[in-house]
N, CA, C and O atoms as a GROMACS GRO file, in nm:
protein
  380
    1UNK      N    1   0.889   1.728   0.928
    1UNK     CA    2   0.748   1.702   0.927
    1UNK      C    3   0.654   1.640   0.785
    1UNK      O    4   0.648   1.678   0.668
    2UNK      N    5   0.594   1.542   0.853
    2UNK     CA    6   0.550   1.420   0.755
    2UNK      C    7   0.381   1.537   0.603
    2UNK      O    8   0.278   1.605   0.607
    3UNK      N    9   0.462   1.485   0.524
    3UNK     CA   10   0.335   1.541   0.374
    3UNK      C   11   0.271   1.438   0.393
    3UNK      O   12   0.275   1.345   0.473
    4UNK      N   13   0.198   1.476   0.289
    4UNK     CA   14   0.009   1.353   0.283
    4UNK      C   15   0.039   1.321   0.196
    4UNK      O   16   0.084   1.409   0.122
    5UNK      N   17   0.036   1.209   0.153
    5UNK     CA   18   0.108   1.073   0.051
    5UNK      C   19  -0.107   1.102  -0.017
    5UNK      O   20  -0.205   1.126   0.053
    6UNK      N   21  -0.098   1.084  -0.166
    6UNK     CA   22  -0.263   1.050  -0.215
    6UNK      C   23  -0.160   0.873  -0.230
    6UNK      O   24  -0.048   0.840  -0.191
    7UNK      N   25  -0.258   0.810  -0.295
    7UNK     CA   26  -0.229   0.698  -0.367
    7UNK      C   27  -0.439   0.711  -0.452
    7UNK      O   28  -0.543   0.753  -0.401
    8UNK      N   29  -0.400   0.631  -0.634
    8UNK     CA   30  -0.415   0.555  -0.620
    8UNK      C   31  -0.471   0.392  -0.676
    8UNK      O   32  -0.391   0.325  -0.611
    9UNK      N   33  -0.531   0.317  -0.732
    9UNK     CA   34  -0.594   0.237  -0.715
    9UNK      C   35  -0.573   0.194  -0.866
    9UNK      O   36  -0.650   0.253  -0.942
   10UNK      N   37  -0.483   0.100  -0.930
   10UNK     CA   38  -0.435   0.086  -1.041
   10UNK      C   39  -0.499  -0.001  -1.117
   10UNK      O   40  -0.598   0.036  -1.179
   11UNK      N   41  -0.456  -0.125  -1.124
   11UNK     CA   42  -0.532  -0.265  -1.109
   11UNK      C   43  -0.564  -0.322  -0.991
   11UNK      O   44  -0.536  -0.289  -0.876
   12UNK      N   45  -0.621  -0.405  -1.029
   12UNK     CA   46  -0.645  -0.560  -0.939
   12UNK      C   47  -0.676  -0.706  -1.003
   12UNK      O   48  -0.773  -0.761  -1.056
   13UNK      N   49  -0.578  -0.730  -0.979
   13UNK     CA   50  -0.643  -0.911  -1.040
   13UNK      C   51  -0.664  -0.972  -0.897
   13UNK      O   52  -0.644  -0.946  -0.779
   14UNK      N   53  -0.713  -1.062  -0.973
   14UNK     CA   54  -0.801  -1.106  -0.804
   14UNK      C   55  -0.803  -1.059  -0.621
   14UNK      O   56  -0.893  -1.001  -0.560
   15UNK      N   57  -0.684  -1.105  -0.573
   15UNK     CA   58  -0.688  -1.017  -0.448
   15UNK      C   59  -0.548  -0.914  -0.508
   15UNK      O   60  -0.512  -0.826  -0.429
   16UNK      N   61  -0.487  -0.922  -0.614
   16UNK     CA   62  -0.382  -0.878  -0.546
   16UNK      C   63  -0.407  -0.722  -0.609
   16UNK      O   64  -0.505  -0.727  -0.684
   17UNK      N   65  -0.354  -0.600  -0.603
   17UNK     CA   66  -0.371  -0.475  -0.634
   17UNK      C   67  -0.225  -0.430  -0.649
   17UNK      O   68  -0.122  -0.473  -0.597
   18UNK      N   69  -0.246  -0.328  -0.736
   18UNK     CA   70  -0.101  -0.225  -0.766
   18UNK      C   71  -0.203  -0.106  -0.775
   18UNK      O   72  -0.310  -0.084  -0.832
   19UNK      N   73  -0.108  -0.034  -0.681
   19UNK     CA   74  -0.105   0.101  -0.632
   19UNK      C   75  -0.044   0.162  -0.665
   19UNK      O   76   0.056   0.100  -0.700
   20UNK      N   77  -0.025   0.334  -0.692
   20UNK     CA   78   0.060   0.429  -0.739
   20UNK      C   79   0.032   0.559  -0.581
   20UNK      O   80  -0.063   0.612  -0.522
   21UNK      N   81   0.142   0.556  -0.575
   21UNK     CA   82   0.124   0.699  -0.447
   21UNK      C   83   0.281   0.775  -0.432
   21UNK      O   84   0.394   0.726  -0.429
   22UNK      N   85   0.233   0.918  -0.424
   22UNK     CA   86   0.303   0.984  -0.386
   22UNK      C   87   0.265   1.155  -0.353
   22UNK      O   88   0.167   1.213  -0.401
   23UNK      N   89   0.380   1.224  -0.249
   23UNK     CA   90   0.348   1.349  -0.164
   23UNK      C   91   0.289   1.493  -0.247
   23UNK      O   92   0.306   1.567  -0.344
   24UNK      N   93   0.213   1.468  -0.136
   24UNK     CA   94   0.083   1.625  -0.252
   24UNK      C   95   0.134   1.709  -0.337
   24UNK      O   96   0.062   1.775  -0.413
   25UNK      N   97   0.318   1.721  -0.335
   25UNK     CA   98   0.371   1.796  -0.436
   25UNK      C   99   0.415   1.687  -0.551
   25UNK      O  100   0.463   1.714  -0.661
   26UNK      N  101   0.383   1.546  -0.492
   26UNK     CA  102   0.378   1.480  -0.652
   26UNK      C  103   0.604   1.391  -0.632
   26UNK      O  104   0.667   1.303  -0.689
   27UNK      N  105   0.634   1.501  -0.506
   27UNK     CA  106   0.825   1.495  -0.538
   27UNK      C  107   0.838   1.319  -0.517
   27UNK      O  108   0.926   1.269  -0.586
   28UNK      N  109   0.788   1.259  -0.460
   28UNK     CA  110   0.843   1.115  -0.394
   28UNK      C  111   0.677   0.998  -0.471
   28UNK      O  112   0.562   0.974  -0.436
   29UNK      N  113   0.755   0.968  -0.567
   29UNK     CA  114   0.660   0.885  -0.642
   29UNK      C  115   0.685   0.785  -0.662
   29UNK      O  116   0.794   0.759  -0.713
   30UNK      N  117   0.584   0.678  -0.626
   30UNK     CA  118   0.637   0.482  -0.603
   30UNK      C  119   0.485   0.402  -0.700
   30UNK      O  120   0.384   0.440  -0.760
   31UNK      N  121   0.546   0.285  -0.667
   31UNK     CA  122   0.409   0.177  -0.700
   31UNK      C  123   0.510   0.040  -0.607
   31UNK      O  124   0.624  -0.004  -0.592
   32UNK      N  125   0.325   0.016  -0.555
   32UNK     CA  126   0.361  -0.101  -0.491
   32UNK      C  127   0.192  -0.253  -0.480
   32UNK      O  128   0.076  -0.217  -0.467
   33UNK      N  129   0.215  -0.335  -0.486
   33UNK     CA  130   0.138  -0.449  -0.499
   33UNK      C  131   0.159  -0.485  -0.332
   33UNK      O  132   0.260  -0.493  -0.262
   34UNK      N  133  -0.003  -0.504  -0.299
   34UNK     CA  134  -0.076  -0.587  -0.214
   34UNK      C  135  -0.122  -0.631  -0.198
   34UNK      O  136  -0.215  -0.617  -0.277
   35UNK      N  137  -0.149  -0.737  -0.101
   35UNK     CA  138  -0.310  -0.881  -0.132
   35UNK      C  139  -0.278  -0.930   0.022
   35UNK      O  140  -0.217  -1.018   0.082
   36UNK      N  141  -0.396  -0.768   0.055
   36UNK     CA  142  -0.460  -0.857   0.190
   36UNK      C  143  -0.554  -0.912   0.244
   36UNK      O  144  -0.599  -0.887   0.355
   37UNK      N  145  -0.617  -1.047   0.114
   37UNK     CA  146  -0.643  -1.122   0.120
   37UNK      C  147  -0.503  -1.235   0.158
   37UNK      O  148  -0.522  -1.306   0.258
   38UNK      N  149  -0.396  -1.249   0.098
   38UNK     CA  150  -0.279  -1.333   0.154
   38UNK      C  151  -0.276  -1.317   0.304
   38UNK      O  152  -0.264  -1.395   0.398
   39UNK      N  153  -0.297  -1.144   0.288
   39UNK     CA  154  -0.223  -1.140   0.486
   39UNK      C  155  -0.258  -1.210   0.556
   39UNK      O  156  -0.192  -1.280   0.633
   40UNK      N  157  -0.445  -1.200   0.530
   40UNK     CA  158  -0.522  -1.261   0.622
   40UNK      C  159  -0.548  -1.425   0.600
   40UNK      O  160  -0.628  -1.486   0.671
   41UNK      N  161  -0.496  -1.469   0.526
   41UNK     CA  162  -0.484  -1.608   0.552
   41UNK      C  163  -0.406  -1.664   0.617
   41UNK      O  164  -0.411  -1.762   0.692
   42UNK      N  165  -0.260  -1.533   0.558
   42UNK     CA  166  -0.140  -1.590   0.677
   42UNK      C  167  -0.172  -1.610   0.813
   42UNK      O  168  -0.138  -1.697   0.894
   43UNK      N  169  -0.254  -1.497   0.819
   43UNK     CA  170  -0.256  -1.468   1.005
   43UNK      C  171  -0.345  -1.543   1.031
   43UNK      O  172  -0.317  -1.573   1.147
   44UNK      N  173  -0.470  -1.616   0.996
   44UNK     CA  174  -0.581  -1.706   0.987
   44UNK      C  175  -0.484  -1.854   1.053
   44UNK      O  176  -0.538  -1.901   1.153
   45UNK      N  177  -0.374  -1.917   1.017
   45UNK     CA  178  -0.288  -2.010   1.025
   45UNK      C  179  -0.219  -1.971   1.087
   45UNK      O  180  -0.131  -2.057   1.096
   46UNK      N  181  -0.176  -1.828   1.186
   46UNK     CA  182  -0.110  -1.853   1.248
   46UNK      C  183   0.022  -1.787   1.221
   46UNK      O  184   0.096  -1.745   1.309
   47UNK      N  185   0.044  -1.781   1.094
   47UNK     CA  186   0.150  -1.682   1.082
   47UNK      C  187   0.168  -1.552   1.154
   47UNK      O  188   0.066  -1.498   1.198
   48UNK      N  189   0.312  -1.481   1.178
   48UNK     CA  190   0.296  -1.333   1.219
   48UNK      C  191   0.329  -1.310   1.067
   48UNK      O  192   0.442  -1.349   1.035
   49UNK      N  193   0.249  -1.250   0.960
   49UNK     CA  194   0.346  -1.230   0.796
   49UNK      C  195   0.419  -1.096   0.840
   49UNK      O  196   0.376  -1.024   0.930
   50UNK      N  197   0.525  -1.073   0.774
   50UNK     CA  198   0.633  -0.925   0.809
   50UNK      C  199   0.523  -0.820   0.666
   50UNK      O  200   0.450  -0.868   0.580
   51UNK      N  201   0.548  -0.702   0.689
   51UNK     CA  202   0.436  -0.581   0.557
   51UNK      C  203   0.558  -0.716   0.446
   51UNK      O  204   0.493  -0.781   0.364
   52UNK      N  205   0.629  -0.730   0.447
   52UNK     CA  206   0.783  -0.773   0.318
   52UNK      C  207   0.692  -0.887   0.275
   52UNK      O  208   0.674  -0.882   0.154
   53UNK      N  209   0.640  -0.970   0.324
   53UNK     CA  210   0.492  -1.096   0.299
   53UNK      C  211   0.391  -1.034   0.246
   53UNK      O  212   0.318  -1.115   0.189
   54UNK      N  213   0.345  -0.903   0.237
   54UNK     CA  214   0.215  -0.889   0.175
   54UNK      C  215   0.264  -0.747   0.104
   54UNK      O  216   0.210  -0.744  -0.007
   55UNK      N  217   0.307  -0.684   0.115
   55UNK     CA  218   0.352  -0.562   0.001
   55UNK      C  219   0.477  -0.579  -0.070
   55UNK      O  220   0.573  -0.612  -0.002
   56UNK      N  221   0.490  -0.566  -0.168
   56UNK     CA  222   0.586  -0.592  -0.310
   56UNK      C  223   0.626  -0.436  -0.377
   56UNK      O  224   0.603  -0.412  -0.496
   57UNK      N  225   0.704  -0.309  -0.260
   57UNK     CA  226   0.752  -0.221  -0.368
   57UNK      C  227   0.802  -0.208  -0.439
   57UNK      O  228   0.919  -0.240  -0.420
   58UNK      N  229   0.772  -0.156  -0.575
   58UNK     CA  230   0.824  -0.145  -0.684
   58UNK      C  231   0.917  -0.069  -0.640
   58UNK      O  232   0.890   0.001  -0.542
   59UNK      N  233   1.071  -0.060  -0.710
   59UNK     CA  234   1.146  -0.002  -0.664
   59UNK      C  235   1.253  -0.010  -0.510
   59UNK      O  236   1.368   0.020  -0.478
   60UNK      N  237   1.161  -0.054  -0.463
   60UNK     CA  238   1.201  -0.121  -0.306
   60UNK      C  239   1.371  -0.058  -0.250
   60UNK      O  240   1.456  -0.137  -0.290
   61UNK      N  241   1.416   0.029  -0.191
   61UNK     CA  242   1.503   0.059  -0.099
   61UNK      C  243   1.470   0.161   0.006
   61UNK      O  244   1.406   0.266  -0.007
   62UNK      N  245   1.535   0.100   0.135
   62UNK     CA  246   1.509   0.155   0.257
   62UNK      C  247   1.564   0.248   0.310
   62UNK      O  248   1.503   0.319   0.391
   63UNK      N  249   1.655   0.262   0.287
   63UNK     CA  250   1.725   0.444   0.201
   63UNK      C  251   1.620   0.568   0.153
   63UNK      O  252   1.650   0.684   0.124
   64UNK      N  253   1.486   0.506   0.154
   64UNK     CA  254   1.450   0.610  -0.008
   64UNK      C  255   1.346   0.648   0.063
   64UNK      O  256   1.287   0.569   0.137
   65UNK      N  257   1.307   0.781   0.048
   65UNK     CA  258   1.220   0.817   0.118
   65UNK      C  259   1.083   0.752   0.038
   65UNK      O  260   1.044   0.661   0.112
   66UNK      N  261   1.013   0.759  -0.056
   66UNK     CA  262   0.894   0.675  -0.120
   66UNK      C  263   0.928   0.542  -0.016
   66UNK      O  264   0.864   0.536   0.088
   67UNK      N  265   1.010   0.454  -0.040
   67UNK     CA  266   0.964   0.305   0.107
   67UNK      C  267   0.934   0.387   0.156
   67UNK      O  268   0.900   0.481   0.083
   68UNK      N  269   0.927   0.408   0.297
   68UNK     CA  270   0.839   0.502   0.433
   68UNK      C  271   0.713   0.538   0.400
   68UNK      O  272   0.629   0.488   0.474
   69UNK      N  273   0.671   0.606   0.316
   69UNK     CA  274   0.580   0.609   0.202
   69UNK      C  275   0.508   0.539   0.176
   69UNK      O  276   0.390   0.544   0.212
   70UNK      N  277   0.563   0.446   0.103
   70UNK     CA  278   0.462   0.285   0.059
   70UNK      C  279   0.415   0.242   0.242
   70UNK      O  280   0.298   0.231   0.279
   71UNK      N  281   0.485   0.232   0.294
   71UNK     CA  282   0.427   0.185   0.458
   71UNK      C  283   0.307   0.225   0.484
   71UNK      O  284   0.200   0.171   0.512
   72UNK      N  285   0.366   0.395   0.458
   72UNK     CA  286   0.218   0.499   0.535
   72UNK      C  287   0.060   0.457   0.456
   72UNK      O  288  -0.051   0.441   0.505
   73UNK      N  289   0.116   0.448   0.300
   73UNK     CA  290   0.000   0.435   0.231
   73UNK      C  291  -0.090   0.302   0.289
   73UNK      O  292  -0.212   0.291   0.302
   74UNK      N  293   0.048   0.178   0.327
   74UNK     CA  294  -0.028   0.018   0.335
   74UNK      C  295  -0.139   0.047   0.443
   74UNK      O  296  -0.259   0.017   0.440
   75UNK      N  297  -0.039   0.137   0.576
   75UNK     CA  298  -0.166   0.081   0.674
   75UNK      C  299  -0.279   0.154   0.686
   75UNK      O  300  -0.351   0.138   0.784
   76UNK      N  301  -0.325   0.285   0.544
   76UNK     CA  302  -0.411   0.343   0.529
   76UNK      C  303  -0.555   0.260   0.491
   76UNK      O  304  -0.672   0.253   0.530
   77UNK      N  305  -0.466   0.202   0.385
   77UNK     CA  306  -0.498   0.089   0.253
   77UNK      C  307  -0.544  -0.015   0.437
   77UNK      O  308  -0.612   0.066   0.500
   78UNK      N  309  -0.538  -0.061   0.467
   78UNK     CA  310  -0.507  -0.184   0.561
   78UNK      C  311  -0.692  -0.103   0.606
   78UNK      O  312  -0.793  -0.097   0.536
   79UNK      N  313  -0.668  -0.060   0.734
   79UNK     CA  314  -0.734   0.010   0.797
   79UNK      C  315  -0.927   0.022   0.763
   79UNK      O  316  -1.026   0.026   0.837
   80UNK      N  317  -0.897   0.026   0.558
   80UNK     CA  318  -0.962   0.132   0.536
   80UNK      C  319  -1.041  -0.052   0.444
   80UNK      O  320  -1.157  -0.059   0.404
   81UNK      N  321  -0.954  -0.154   0.437
   81UNK     CA  322  -0.959  -0.311   0.439
   81UNK      C  323  -1.016  -0.345   0.522
   81UNK      O  324  -1.097  -0.437   0.512
   82UNK      N  325  -0.992  -0.284   0.630
   82UNK     CA  326  -1.066  -0.429   0.738
   82UNK      C  327  -1.210  -0.346   0.766
   82UNK      O  328  -1.306  -0.418   0.790
   83UNK      N  329  -1.230  -0.216   0.766
   83UNK     CA  330  -1.344  -0.152   0.788
   83UNK      C  331  -1.454  -0.144   0.726
   83UNK      O  332  -1.558  -0.099   0.774
   84UNK      N  333  -1.433  -0.212   0.548
   84UNK     CA  334  -1.483  -0.228   0.397
   84UNK      C  335  -1.514  -0.329   0.345
   84UNK      O  336  -1.597  -0.352   0.258
   85UNK      N  337  -1.418  -0.422   0.421
   85UNK     CA  338  -1.426  -0.536   0.315
   85UNK      C  339  -1.346  -0.511   0.174
   85UNK      O  340  -1.361  -0.598   0.088
   86UNK      N  341  -1.276  -0.420   0.150
   86UNK     CA  342  -1.271  -0.413   0.016
   86UNK      C  343  -1.138  -0.304   0.013
   86UNK      O  344  -1.087  -0.239   0.105
   87UNK      N  345  -1.095  -0.315  -0.174
   87UNK     CA  346  -0.994  -0.219  -0.196
   87UNK      C  347  -1.048  -0.095  -0.195
   87UNK      O  348  -1.158  -0.075  -0.247
   88UNK      N  349  -0.962   0.021  -0.124
   88UNK     CA  350  -0.956   0.151  -0.137
   88UNK      C  351  -0.916   0.184  -0.337
   88UNK      O  352  -0.836   0.127  -0.411
   89UNK      N  353  -1.020   0.310  -0.366
   89UNK     CA  354  -0.987   0.325  -0.514
   89UNK      C  355  -0.855   0.417  -0.495
   89UNK      O  356  -0.744   0.376  -0.530
   90UNK      N  357  -0.881   0.579  -0.420
   90UNK     CA  358  -0.799   0.645  -0.438
   90UNK      C  359  -0.842   0.758  -0.300
   90UNK      O  360  -0.957   0.780  -0.262
   91UNK      N  361  -0.721   0.816  -0.244
   91UNK     CA  362  -0.727   0.894  -0.127
   91UNK      C  363  -0.613   1.052  -0.254
   91UNK      O  364  -0.508   1.052  -0.318
   92UNK      N  365  -0.727   1.158  -0.223
   92UNK     CA  366  -0.655   1.314  -0.256
   92UNK      C  367  -0.634   1.298  -0.402
   92UNK      O  368  -0.692   1.208  -0.461
   93UNK      N  369  -0.541   1.392  -0.476
   93UNK     CA  370  -0.537   1.410  -0.611
   93UNK      C  371  -0.440   1.322  -0.684
   93UNK      O  372  -0.375   1.423  -0.654
   94UNK      N  373  -0.361   1.236  -0.751
   94UNK     CA  374  -0.238   1.196  -0.777
   94UNK      C  375  -0.150   1.368  -0.847
   94UNK      O  376  -0.215   1.438  -0.924
   95UNK      N  377  -0.050   1.397  -0.819
   95UNK     CA  378   0.032   1.506  -0.909
   95UNK      C  379   0.032   1.493  -1.032
   95UNK      O  380   0.093   1.574  -1.102
   0.00000   0.00000   0.00000
């Protein structure tokens, strides 16, 4: 059963955003940086950027479940960015 992932924008420099995220119990925490402006630029140039080209997961490990939590947050944030043209501030309460 998937748990709810909460996130919060920690810093925004130019088009690069730093987010903290965690499960609602606060057990699996992580940080990542994302740059949707760069992601869209790459797409417009005909490139097919991977998530690794867009998201830099701090302490990234594919065998760590918080890696997958970060990927889940990425898609939630990108949907918000496409709908509103801005980075989301937060979702839920960080434990």
